[in-house]
C-alpha positions as CSV (number, residue, x, y, z in Angstrom):
1,M,-29.8,11.3,-14.2
2,S,-26.4,12.2,-12.9
3,E,-23.6,13.2,-15.2
4,P,-20.3,11.2,-15.3
5,I,-17.3,13.0,-13.8
6,A,-15.1,14.4,-16.5
7,P,-11.5,13.0,-16.6
8,I,-8.8,15.2,-15.2
9,T,-5.8,15.7,-17.5
10,L,-2.6,16.9,-16.0
11,P,-0.5,19.4,-18.0
12,P,2.3,17.6,-20.0
13,A,5.3,16.9,-17.8
14,Q,8.0,19.5,-18.3
15,N,10.3,18.0,-15.7
16,P,9.0,14.6,-14.4
17,E,12.0,14.2,-12.0
18,Q,11.2,17.5,-10.3
19,E,7.5,16.6,-10.1
20,G,8.6,13.4,-8.5
21,E,10.8,15.1,-5.9
22,W,7.9,17.4,-5.0
23,L,5.5,14.5,-4.8
24,Q,7.8,12.4,-2.6
25,M,8.2,15.3,-0.2
26,A,4.5,16.2,-0.2
27,L,3.4,12.6,0.3
28,H,6.0,11.9,3.0
29,H,4.7,15.0,4.9
30,W,1.1,13.9,4.4
31,L,1.9,10.4,5.7
32,D,3.6,11.7,8.8
33,E,0.7,14.1,9.5
34,Q,-2.0,11.4,9.2
35,F,-0.8,9.2,12.1
36,I,2.7,9.3,13.5
37,P,6.0,9.8,11.6
38,E,7.5,6.4,10.8
39,Q,10.5,5.3,8.8
40,I,8.3,3.3,6.4
41,N,6.6,6.5,5.3
42,H,9.8,7.6,3.5
43,Q,9.9,4.3,1.6
44,I,6.2,4.5,0.7
45,A,6.6,8.0,-0.6
46,K,9.7,7.1,-2.5
47,R,8.1,4.1,-4.2
48,A,4.9,6.0,-5.1
49,S,7.0,8.9,-6.5
50,Q,9.0,6.4,-8.7
51,I,5.8,5.0,-10.1
52,Y,4.5,8.5,-10.8
53,V,7.7,9.7,-12.5
54,R,7.9,6.6,-14.8
55,Q,4.2,7.0,-15.8
56,R,4.7,10.7,-16.5
57,M,7.9,10.0,-18.6
58,E,5.9,7.4,-20.6
59,G,3.4,10.2,-21.4
60,E,0.6,9.5,-19.0
61,N,-1.3,12.7,-18.2
62,D,-4.7,11.2,-17.1
63,L,-5.1,11.4,-13.4
64,G,-7.4,8.4,-13.2
65,S,-4.8,6.3,-15.1
66,L,-2.0,7.5,-12.8
67,V,-4.1,6.5,-9.7
68,I,-4.8,3.0,-11.1
69,A,-1.1,2.6,-11.9
70,I,-0.1,3.5,-8.4
71,V,-2.7,1.2,-6.8
72,T,-1.6,-1.7,-9.1
73,E,2.1,-1.3,-8.6
74,M,1.9,-0.5,-4.9
75,Q,0.2,-3.9,-4.3
76,A,3.7,-5.4,-4.4
77,F,4.8,-3.1,-1.6
78,D,5.0,-4.5,1.9
79,F,2.6,-2.4,4.0
80,S,2.8,-4.6,7.1
81,K,4.7,-1.9,9.0
82,S,2.3,0.8,8.0
83,F,-1.3,2.0,8.8
84,F,-1.7,2.7,5.0
85,S,-2.6,0.6,2.0
86,E,-2.0,1.1,-1.8
87,F,-5.5,2.6,-2.0
88,A,-4.8,5.2,0.6
89,I,-1.5,6.1,-1.1
90,A,-3.1,6.4,-4.6
91,N,-5.9,8.6,-3.2
92,A,-3.4,10.8,-1.3
93,V,-1.4,11.3,-4.5
94,S,-4.5,12.2,-6.4
95,D,-5.5,14.7,-3.7
96,L,-2.0,16.2,-3.6
97,L,-2.0,16.7,-7.4
98,L,-5.5,18.2,-7.4
99,D,-4.5,20.6,-4.6
100,S,-1.3,21.6,-6.5
101,L,-3.4,22.4,-9.6
102,G,-6.0,24.4,-7.6
103,I,-8.8,21.9,-8.4
104,D,-11.5,21.6,-5.7
105,R,-11.8,17.9,-4.9
106,C,-14.9,18.3,-2.7
107,C,-18.2,16.8,-3.7
108,G,-17.3,15.7,-7.2
109,Q,-16.6,19.2,-8.4
């Protein structure tokens, strides 16, 4: 029987605004690298970062809960001018955070 994946808890936020600035830049770069740079990528990264910062300021440290919050709140974003969806954005945020923490995201490890 397979074991459930343990939750990933981020360190408590020391400076959520600074984390948000980093996330916005990193996500914007990721979006531009995936397809072609588009103006909408800046708006997507900004909105995802705002959600992340608010969640962290409210004390959320669980990565899974952060991903769900981003998916849920990004559903109201107009993705009609983008190749991406709220799911792609939430997954990218998760990957960027895991990479920043040095956590291998391959193969459920």
